[in-house]
N, C-alpha and C positions, 0 to 999 in steps of 0.2 A: 504494500500500499504506499502510495506517495501522495502527499498533499499537492494541490495545485499551487503554482507560483503565487497566484493571487491570494490564496488562503495563507500561505507562508508570509507574504507581505502584510496581510491584515493582522496577523499575530504580532509582527514586528511593529506595525504602526500603533496598534492598541497598547502594546507594552510601552512604547515611547510616550503616548498620551497619558498613560497611567503614572509615569514618572513625574508628571506635572500636576497630578491630582491635587486639587485644593489651591493650586497656584493660578497664574494667569492662563487665559485661553491661548491656544495656538491654532493658526490656520493649517489647512492641509499641506500647503507648500512648505511651511516651517517644519511640520512633523516629517514630511518627506525628506527634507535635507538632513534633519537630525537622525532619521532612521536609515538613511542611505538608499532610499527607494525613489523611483522616478516620480516626479510631481504629478503627471497625468494619472498614474496608477493610484497615487494617494487620493486624488480628487474622486476617482471612481470608487475607491474603497470608502471614502467618507460618505458617499451616497448610499452604498450598500449597508454599511454599519449603522448609519442613521435610520434607514428603513427597518432594520432589525431591532432598533431600540437600544443599541449598545453605546452610541454616542449621541450627543446633542450638539447641533451646529447653530450658531447665532451669527447672522450677517451684520455688517456694518462696523462702525467704530466700536472698539471694545469687544467685538465679536470673536468668534473662533470656535474651536472644537473642545469639548470636554466629555468625560465619561458620563453616561446616562445613569449609572449606578456605581456603587463602590467597586474598586478593583477586586476585592475579595468575593464579589458576587457575580463576576464575569469569568467564565471558564473557557478553556481552549475549545471545547465542544460548541459553545455559543458562537465563538468567532468563526470557526470553520464552517458551521452550518449557515451563518449569515452570508458567507461568500459562495460556498460550494453546494449549499442545500443539505438535505439530510445525509448523514454519514452512512454510506453503504459500500461494503467491501466488494460486493459483486453486483452485477447488473440486475440479477434476479431479486435483489433486496430493495430496488427502487420501487416507488409506488406503482409505476406502470410496468414493472419488470416481471410480473408473474408468469408471463409466457416467453421469457427470454431464452430458455434452454431448448435447443433444437434436438438434444440427444434423448431426453426422456421426459414425459409429462405424467404425473407430477414428478419433479426432480427429487431423488432420494437424498441428496446432500443439502438441499435448501434448508431444511429444519436445523441442520448443524450450523450453517452459515448465519442463520438468525441469532443463535446463541453467541457465536464468536463475535459477530457484529455488535451485539449488546455489550460484551466485555470491553471491546475497544472503545465504544462510545462512552461507557461508564468511566473508563480510565481517563479519557480526555476531559470528562465532566468533573473530575476530581482535582484538576490542575487549574488554579486561578491565576489571574493577572498579578495578584499580590505575590504569588510564588514565583512568577516569571520575572519580577523585578528583583527579588531577593537573590542571594548567592545561589549558584546552581545546585548545591546540595540541599536546598530547601524544597526543591521539587520532589514530591514523594516517589522515590524509586519503587516503592511497593504499591503504587496506584493500581497496577493491573492485578496484583494479588488481592488487594482490598476489594476491587471490583468483582473478582471471581468469588470471593468469600461472601459477598452480599447478593450474588445472583442465585438463580435456582440451582438446586443440587445437580451435579453431573449425572448423566445416565449411567446405568450399570455397565461395567466393562463387558464387551462381547467376548465370548469364549470360543 
């Protein structure tokens, strides 16, 4: 699985905006320069992230971008889904993807992908912008293990 470049840039831009939380507002161009991403990309991201309710943009003098809620309440899953849509590891997990498999209907592996997809999404939902600002060791290395512990019990092993 690989994030789109746009989602990667969105995480970087949101992290940059979060470092200014409580301070003055910054426009998309300023955040782009600080984050090292292209200005047109930052402007597009500002629109997408605003529509998703993750940032608030104010026009005019004294305007700019700020987080719509505290950094501790915004997760990597929120940001990725704002840009790329719902997290889906395979095409058959998309809302319209129920008929994507040309090999077998119904697909015998799809139920397993649903569980794996939930684990990945839950792990991303446990990492907040606050953790992304902190030192790298603050990001929970056990996020996936914690997500697995809170998900449904694993099916019994096949013998």
